[in-house]
N, C-alpha and C positions, 0 to 999 in steps of 0.2 A: 775488060769489064769495066764499065762506066759506074764512078761511083756516086751515091746519092749525094744531095747538098748537105745532110747532117754530117756524112763522112769526110765531107772535103775539107780543106783548110780554108778555103775561101770564105769571105763575109757573105752572109746571107742578104744583107741589105747594104746600100750604099754608105760610104764613109761620111757622107755629109749629114746623115740623121743621128751620127753618135753624139754630136754637142746637143742635139735637140733633145735625146733622150737623157743626156747628162744633166742639163738645165731643167728638164720636166722632172726628174727623180729628185734633184735636189730641192726644189720648190716645194715638191710632195712631202718630203722628209720635215722641211721647216713647219708645214701646215701640222704635220702629225706632231712633231715637238709642241707647237703651241696650242695644240688641241689638249693633249694630256696635261700641260702646264696650267691651262685654264685661267682663272684669276692670278694665279701667281706668277704668270710670265713676265711681271716686272721684275722678278728676282734672278739675278744674274746666275745665282747659284742653282736655282731650280732648272734654269734654262739648261745649263751645264749638265745636270744630273739626267734629265729627261734626253739632251742630246747625245749623251754618252751611250744610253740605254737603246735609243734608235739606231746610233751607228753599230752598235753590238750586233743587234738583231740584222741589219742590212748586211755585215760583213759575213754572218753566218750563211745567210742566203747566197752571198757571192762564193764562198767556199763549196757549197753544196752544188751549185751551178758548174763550178770548175771540176768537182770530182765526178759528175755524171757526163758533163761534155768531152769533147774530144781531146786527146793528149796535146796535141800541137796548140790548139786554141786555149787550153788550161795554161800552158807555158807562157803563152802571150799575155794571157790575163795576170798571170803573177808577175810578170815583168811590169806590167801597167800599174798594178796595185803598189809595188816598190819606186815607182816613178823612172822612167827613162825616157831621155830625149835623143838618144842615138839613131832612133828609127823614123823620126819625124821627117816628113818631106814637105815640099813647098806647097802642095795642093792642100795639106792640113793647116799650114800656116794661114793661108790664104783664107779658108773657111772660118779659122778662128778670129782672123782680123776683120772679117765682115760682120761677124757677130759682136764682136768686141766693140767696134766702133759707136753704134748707137747705144750699147749699154753704159759706156763710157760717159758719154755726153750726158745721158739721165743722171747718173751718179753725180757728175759735176754740178748739174742744175738742183739736184735734191740736196746736195752737200752745202748749199747755202742756209739752209734750215737746221744744220746739224748742231751748232752751238746751244739752242734752246734745250735740245733733248737731254743735256747734262742736268738740267733742271727736274725737280719732282712733278709729278702730274698735276697737281694745282696750280704750281707756278708756270707750267708749260701752257695751261689753259688760259692762263690770264694775259698771256702773249699770243694768244689764238692758235696754239698749236694742240691737236689732238694727239697726245702722246702715244696711248696704245697702238693706235692706228698707224702713226707714223714709225713707230718700232717695227710693225710688221713689215711696212714697206721696205725700211732700211735692211731687215733681215733677208726678205725675198730678193733685192736686189744684189745684196752680198752672196746669197747662194748662188744666184744665176751668174753672175760674172765669175765666181770662184769655179763653178762646174764648168763653165766654157774654157776658163784657162787650163783645167786639168782634164778636159775631154780627151786629148790626144797624147798629152804628156804622162798623165797618171797622178798617183796620189803622191805629191810630193810634200811630204808633211814639214811643219814646223816654221816654213817660210812665213806664211800667213800669220804666225804669232810673232816672229823675230822681226819682220821688215818694218810694221808699224810703230814698234818700240824705238827702235833704232832710228826712223823717221823724225818721231817726236823728239828724241833726245839730240839731234843732229839740226833740226829745222825749227822746232818749236811745235805750238799748238795749232797754228794756221790750218784750216782744214783743207782748202784747195793745195796747198803747197805740201800738206802732209800727205795727201792721197798721191799726188805726182810723186812725191819723194819715196812713198811707200811702193810705188810701181817701179821705179828704177833701181831701188836698193834690191826688192825681191828679184828683179830680172837679173841682176848683178850677182847675187847669191846662187841663183839656179845655174847660171853660166859658169861661176867659179866651183860649183860642186860637180858639174860635169867635166870640169878641166881637170880637177883633182883625181877623180877616178880615173881618166884616161891616161893620167901620167903615173899613178901609183900601180894601177893593175893591167896596164896593156900588156899583151894584146887581148886580155879577158874583158870581156864588157860587163861591166858592174854598174846598175842602175845608180843615176845620179841621186836618186831619192834618198840614199843611205846615208849619205855625208850630212844634209840639214838634220835628219833624224838624230844622228850621233852628237852633232852640237846642239841641236834645239833642245832635246830632253833636259840636260843640266841647265840651260837658260830658263827653261819653264819652271823648274824646281827653284830656281833662284829667284823668278818672280814671285812665286806662292810664299817662300820665307820672307821677302821684303814686304809684302803686301800683309803677312801676318804680323811682322814687327810694327809696321804702321797702324795696322788696325786695332 
């Protein structure tokens, strides 16, 4: 008896649409956060709070979709949420590279205007920078490139938090060198995490995303306490 597409383990659409859906969803989430933040979008704390709320709602919807979907696909989704690189193939790497190249070039071009963004809104306008609009552009680009990076690998948490801080400590505040340093440090952390789980838990396949989460949570608390002392 032939199974219907819903009962099958096969994907209903081409895998090439997965990064498109990831980028579109991330950009939509960014606009939802900025819409709720409104005029207070300049506050990092407000953006963090609204971002956390939107992430919680989306995570709940994801869990609901996993519960009502086929068991096999729910298991695959759970591995994706944890961040697993052991099932990535060269076709997925090629698709990611094709999308990452133009986004990286755009980021490097836009990064030339990043230093004035550290100024307040009035000072930024004095040097010809519309800070609210520029801030949205930066968030959209960051969301798109992050979503594209995680489209096939999954939610490898805390690398995006730790890599830029480590790059700034090692390289300094140079924008372009900092971006390139963050890229290589983040990639090295992901490869190192995958190597650790392969060595410690072989032959059991443990998602690589568990290692950055274990290390990143204490590091995040350290950053919060350090900022509290300095603030």
